[in-house]
C-alpha distance (Angstrom), angle and dihedral (degrees) to the residues before:
residue distance angle dihedral
M1 . . .
K2 3.77 . .
K3 3.80 112.0 .
I4 3.82 121.9 -123.7
G5 3.78 117.3 -119.8
L6 3.82 110.3 -120.5
Y7 3.80 125.2 -175.3
E8 3.78 111.9 -131.8
E9 3.80 88.5 -134.9
L10 3.80 89.5 60.2
A11 3.82 90.0 46.6
Y12 3.79 87.4 54.3
V13 3.82 92.2 52.6
L14 3.80 92.2 45.5
G15 3.75 91.4 47.7
L16 3.77 94.0 52.7
M17 3.77 92.6 46.9
L18 3.78 93.9 48.3
L19 3.78 92.6 45.8
G20 3.80 90.8 48.6
F21 3.80 94.8 51.7
G22 3.78 91.2 41.7
T23 3.84 92.2 54.6
A24 3.82 90.4 44.8
F25 3.83 91.0 53.7
M26 3.78 92.0 46.1
E27 3.81 90.5 50.7
K28 3.83 88.4 50.0
S29 3.80 90.9 53.2
D30 3.82 92.4 60.0
F31 3.84 90.6 -146.0
G32 3.80 93.7 115.6
L33 3.81 135.2 -86.0
S34 3.77 128.8 -110.1
M35 3.81 115.1 -71.0
I36 3.80 89.9 -113.3
V37 3.85 97.7 62.2
A38 3.85 97.7 27.6
P39 3.85 94.5 89.2
A40 3.81 90.7 54.0
Y41 3.79 91.9 47.2
I42 3.79 91.6 50.8
L43 3.82 91.4 51.5
H44 3.79 89.4 47.5
V45 3.82 93.1 52.8
K46 3.77 92.6 49.9
I47 3.79 102.7 39.1
S48 3.82 94.3 41.3
K49 3.83 88.8 65.3
Y50 3.84 86.5 69.3
L51 3.80 100.7 23.8
P52 3.87 106.4 36.4
F53 3.81 91.0 -172.2
F54 3.82 91.6 62.7
S55 3.79 97.3 101.7
F56 3.80 132.2 -172.6
G57 3.77 89.7 -105.0
M58 3.78 93.7 47.9
S59 3.79 91.6 49.6
G60 3.83 88.3 54.0
Y61 3.80 96.4 56.2
V62 3.81 93.6 39.5
L63 3.79 89.7 54.9
Q64 3.82 90.7 45.3
T65 3.80 89.1 52.8
F66 3.79 88.6 58.6
L67 3.84 90.3 45.3
L68 3.79 91.7 51.0
I69 3.84 89.8 53.4
V70 3.81 90.6 49.9
L71 3.83 89.5 50.1
C72 3.78 92.2 52.8
L73 3.77 91.8 49.2
I74 3.78 92.8 50.2
I75 3.83 97.3 47.7
R76 3.83 92.9 32.1
R77 3.80 95.1 -135.0
F78 3.78 142.3 87.3
K79 3.77 127.0 -146.3
L80 3.77 126.1 -162.7
R81 3.82 90.9 -129.8
Y82 3.79 87.7 65.8
L83 3.80 86.5 74.8
M84 3.80 88.6 61.5
S85 3.80 89.8 55.1
F86 3.80 89.2 51.2
A87 3.86 89.4 47.8
T88 3.80 89.7 53.0
A89 3.83 89.3 50.5
V90 3.80 90.7 52.8
I91 3.83 94.5 45.1
Y92 3.81 89.7 47.5
G93 3.85 88.5 49.2
F94 3.75 90.7 58.9
V95 3.77 92.9 43.8
L96 3.82 91.7 50.7
D97 3.82 92.6 49.3
A98 3.83 89.6 50.9
C99 3.79 90.9 49.5
V100 3.82 92.3 48.2
F101 3.77 89.7 50.1
I102 3.80 92.8 51.2
C103 3.79 90.4 50.4
T104 3.82 94.4 45.5
N105 3.82 96.9 101.0
I106 3.77 97.4 39.9
A107 3.79 110.5 121.3
S108 3.79 114.6 -109.6
D109 3.78 104.3 162.1
H110 3.78 98.2 113.9
L111 3.79 128.7 70.1
A112 3.81 92.2 -130.1
L113 3.79 90.4 56.7
K114 3.80 91.8 47.8
I115 3.80 91.3 51.6
T116 3.78 90.4 48.0
Y117 3.79 92.6 49.6
Y118 3.76 91.8 49.7
I119 3.84 94.2 49.7
V120 3.81 92.4 46.1
G121 3.78 92.1 45.2
L122 3.78 93.6 50.1
I123 3.80 93.6 47.6
I124 3.81 97.1 48.4
S125 3.79 92.0 41.2
D126 3.77 91.3 58.5
A127 3.79 90.8 41.7
G128 3.82 86.8 56.3
L129 3.78 93.2 47.3
A130 3.79 90.9 51.9
F131 3.81 88.6 55.8
L132 3.79 91.6 48.6
F133 3.80 91.7 52.4
K134 3.86 89.1 57.6
T135 3.82 94.9 59.8
Y136 3.79 132.8 84.3
V137 3.79 92.1 -136.1
S138 3.79 113.3 110.5
P139 3.87 114.0 -99.0
E140 3.74 126.2 -124.1
V141 3.80 116.7 -73.0
Y142 3.82 90.0 -101.9
D143 3.81 90.5 68.4
L144 3.81 94.4 32.7
F145 3.80 90.2 58.4
V146 3.83 91.6 58.3
K147 3.80 94.3 43.1
E148 3.84 95.2 49.5
L149 3.80 95.2 45.8
T150 3.82 89.2 50.2
E151 3.77 93.1 51.7
R152 3.78 97.6 39.4
F153 3.78 96.3 53.2
N154 3.81 97.7 27.0
L155 3.81 93.5 -119.0
K156 3.77 131.5 157.6
L157 3.83 110.0 -89.3
S158 3.78 95.6 -142.0
S159 3.85 92.1 51.9
V160 3.79 93.7 48.5
K161 3.83 91.6 47.0
T162 3.80 91.6 49.7
I163 3.80 92.2 49.8
Y164 3.78 91.1 46.6
D165 3.79 93.0 50.2
C166 3.77 91.9 48.6
C167 3.79 91.3 48.5
S168 3.83 90.2 49.4
L169 3.77 90.1 51.8
L170 3.79 92.8 48.4
I171 3.81 91.5 48.0
A172 3.80 90.4 50.0
I173 3.81 92.9 51.7
M174 3.80 92.0 45.5
L175 3.79 92.7 48.3
S176 3.81 91.0 49.2
F177 3.79 92.6 51.8
I178 3.83 93.7 43.6
L179 3.82 94.6 47.7
F180 3.79 101.4 33.3
G181 3.83 105.4 23.5
F182 3.77 131.5 -117.6
K183 3.77 102.4 -39.4
L184 3.82 135.8 98.1
P185 3.87 104.6 -32.2
V186 3.82 114.7 -105.7
G187 3.83 113.3 -120.2
V188 3.78 92.2 4.2
G189 3.82 123.6 94.8
I190 3.76 146.5 117.0
G191 3.79 88.6 -51.4
T192 3.83 89.2 61.4
V193 3.77 89.8 57.0
V194 3.80 91.6 47.9
C195 3.82 89.5 52.0
A196 3.77 91.6 53.0
V197 3.81 92.3 50.0
I198 3.79 102.3 45.3
N199 3.80 108.0 19.1
G200 3.79 93.3 95.1
T201 3.75 93.3 47.7
L202 3.81 93.8 49.3
I203 3.78 92.8 47.0
G204 3.77 89.9 50.6
F205 3.79 90.3 49.1
F206 3.78 93.6 53.9
T207 3.80 91.6 42.9
G208 3.83 88.2 57.5
I209 3.78 91.6 50.1
Y210 3.84 91.8 48.8
N211 3.80 91.4 49.3
K212 3.80 90.0 56.3
L213 3.82 94.8 44.4
F214 3.81 104.4 37.9
T215 3.73 143.6 45.1
Y216 3.76 112.4 -158.4
K217 3.76 126.6 -132.5
R218 3.77 136.8 163.1
L219 3.78 128.2 -112.8
L220 3.82 90.9 -166.4
R221 3.74 125.1 44.6
I222 3.76 117.5 -149.0
K223 3.79 116.8 -151.2
G224 3.78 111.0 -108.6
D225 3.85 95.6 28.4
């Protein structure tokens, strides 16, 4: 089968849109978000009670600003391409807020609907991530943090990613308890556990499909590539 030519820039846009809608559906399901975005969601829920303009998307790139500062302090250097990762975080923040707004009035008062939203959200989120991994554009700071630590200290990527995911989950649970008291954690649930278990497999599945369907090319050429 002849492969379809796909610009990496288009893959980037598709990836952000799919990830945005996927996260919005997962938020609508109330089963818990991925451990990576859960801390930002918890801060959004709490702070937006006092500052209504503090959206889910805004919380994400504010938190990633702090994460980028921590990264620079740990590795003791700053690279200009880090700014592109921050730009991706901001762009995704606006995309996510738009997706959440579009899904605002979707009915979610039945368990069957919640389950459906979670499944759909998880699938299209990972389909979006698989697209983003096929582009040359810098990823969000969440992913940049893991990549840079791995390269700077010559560590095993899978080990750093596992530790990072566990730390994100722990931070989310601690934030929920600190901000909302000792009850069911906000933004963290059975869906968070499911994400941790099958995200890698789903992303790999979609990556395999894309490799069979598409051949990637660039619309823009960056000097030095």
